[in-house]
C-alpha positions, 0 to 999 in steps of 0.5 A, a space after each residue: 681733872 677729878 672734880 667734886 664728885 670724883 674727890 667725894 668718891 675717894 673720901 668715901 673709900 677712905 672712910 671704909 678702908 683707912 679711917 680708924 686704922 693705924 699706919 704701920 708703914 709709910 713710904 714716899 719717893 720725893 717728887 719736886 713738883 708734887 711735894 716740893 712746890 708746896 714746901 713739903 718733902 717725901 722724908 717729912 711726909 713719912 715722918 709725919 704719918 708713921 705710926 699715927 692713927 687716921 681719925 677722919 677723912 674730909 673734903 672741901 671741893 677738889 681738896 681732901 685731907 686725912 685727920 691724924 691722931 696728932 698734927 700735922 695733917 696731910 692735905 691732897 689735891 689730885 691736879 689733872 690726873 692724880 688718883 688714890 688706889 687701894 690694893 685688890 680694890 678698884 677705885 676708878 670712877 670709869 672703866 679703863 680702856 686697858 687693864 693693867 697688870 696687878 702690880 704693887 706698888 702701882 706705876 707713878 706712885 708718890 707714896 704708899 700706906 700700910 695699916 697694922 690692923 687686921 685686915 691689913 689695907 694698902 693704899 697708894 697715891 699716884 700721878 703720872 702727870 705730876 700736877 698733884 700736890 701733897 702738903 702737911 698742914 700743922 694745925 688743929 684738925 678743926 682749923 684746917 679750913 681756916 688756914 691756907 690754901 683752904 681758906 682762900 677757896 670758896 664754899 663747897 656746894 654740898 658741905 656748905 649749903 648754909 653758906 652758898 645760899 641764893 642771896 650769897 650767889 646773887 651778890 657774887 654774880 652781880 659783883 663781878 663782870 666776867 663770863 659766868 662759867 669763868 666765875 664758876 670755875 674760879 675756886 676762890 668763888 666756889 670750891 669743886 666745880 670743874 669743866 664738866 660740872 660747870 657745863 652740866 649745871 649751866 645746861 641745866 640752868 639754860 644759861 650760855 657759859 659766856 654771858 657776863 655774870 652781872 647781866 643775868 636776870 633774877 630768874 636766871 640767877 635763881 635757877 643757877 642756884 638750884 642747878 649748882 646744888 642739884 648737879 653737885 649733890 647728884 655727882 657726890 651722892 652717886 660717887 661720880 659713877 657716870 653710868 648712874 647719872 641721869 640719861 638727860 644729862 649733857 655728860 652722857 653725850 658730850 664726849 664725841 668731840 673730834 671723834 669720827 662718827 660720834 653722835 653730836 646730838 642729844 637723844 631729843 635731836 638738839 645739837 651739841 656745840 663747843 665754845 672755846 674761851 681762854 683755852 677751855 672748851 665748853 659743851 653747850 646746847 645752843 637751842 636752849 642756852 641762849 645769849 640773853 645778855 652781854 657776852 665775852 668778845 673773844 668767844 669762839 664757837 665751832 660747830 661739832 658737826 662742821 669742822 670749817 672753823 666758821 663762827 656762828 651766832 646762836 641768836 641769828 644764823 649768818 646768811 650764806 654767800 651767793 655764788 656771784 659774791 663768792 666768785 667775786 671774793 675768790 677773785 679779790 683774794 687771788 689778786 691780793 695773793 699775787 701782789 708783790 710776786 712775779 708772774 709765773 714763767 716757764 722757768 724753774 724757780 731758783 734753788 735756795 742755799 740748801 739746794 731746794 727749789 723755791 715754791 710759790 708758798 716761799 715766794 708769798 711769804 718773802 714777798 710780804 717783807 719789802 717796804 712798799 709792798 704791804 702798805 695801806 695803798 696799792 704799790 706802784 708798778 716800779 716798786 713791785 718790780 723792785 720787790 720781785 727782784 728782792 724775792 729772787 735775790 737779785 737786788 735789794 728794793 730801792 726807791 724808784 721816785 724820779 727814775 725811768 721804768 726799767 726795761 723788761 729785757 735782761 740786763 747784760 752782765 756788768 763784767 761784760 759791759 766793762 770789758 767791752 768799754 775797755 776794748 773800745 777805749 783801747 782801740 780809740 787810743 791806738 788810732 790816735 797814736 797812728 
């Protein structure tokens, strides 16, 4: 998702190629997600902008807008993958892996703008994932930040340095009991900080992302304030051109997660790990980002070099199991797995209704269902027998209290027993008649 630096990049292009020009052509194609979900339409957008002059381009965090000669003013949010393109000019902040053919309008366009001034400038807003949002805000230009949705967003770390002071941040951190990264990502607190910026400034501040905000020390909060302004200002000043980012930044080395043979360490040898909380992945350097206070209970850590999914505590490594303990655990696990299942025989498993043979995995899944098998105490042998029969589809499990254990020999077919009994009865009747 474009964050504070990437949005600043586009605002910079708008100042160079659009501000001060009059729109001679405005074309929009309606998208119910991009326009409709925020009460706008393509037709309204065209009508509001056609023939007007673009006076300015401004930003608050991840939002940016055009100040028109008269209201309403268009307000934009890129969402996950939205972007602004200018014809015959590369605006991307990264080098595309595949070069697209120079077509205009570009794929996935939502609207295009064309200026009347010479030289003519053509612009397009694109979004293939359709999470972007385009609004029209009918108010005076200077009131834009005082109306929704901007008024619900926190201060911009670059534009509002006079608001986002150290005292303001300390009060915000101490007033909430949430993981510090969650607080930073919440746009209602601070505008413009997204996933990679949040990771970068926490790494710079040497703070673990899952530590609760109100457990940070005075020194940590002071450093966090410095890191917020340093990282955000640098990203904006460099227009999000990652090639120009400081070499020691985590950003330069964090993108190898899940990629084979990709480096998972900083140049100084410090290991990069990943923490997943609430569905968001954070890159951290455990050797410097220590847990110095209470952290969220549901934190899940995965070593980027070890894919076994085991959790590790940064403060204290877990001791490896001894060979003897591991062998005992393996035996106990195997015993638990076999509870409620028949012992393997030489017979092939019976076919299912679809004609497929039942596997051990199928039996294990089914064996967990009958009552008496998965209780808190070990099941009686007779109950296990009933469960086994239920797995095979021969009988519904029944209570065996007060009944003798069934013989392991296969029972004769009911129909055969009835016929035999009938023949013996007929023979006795015949002898009595004689």
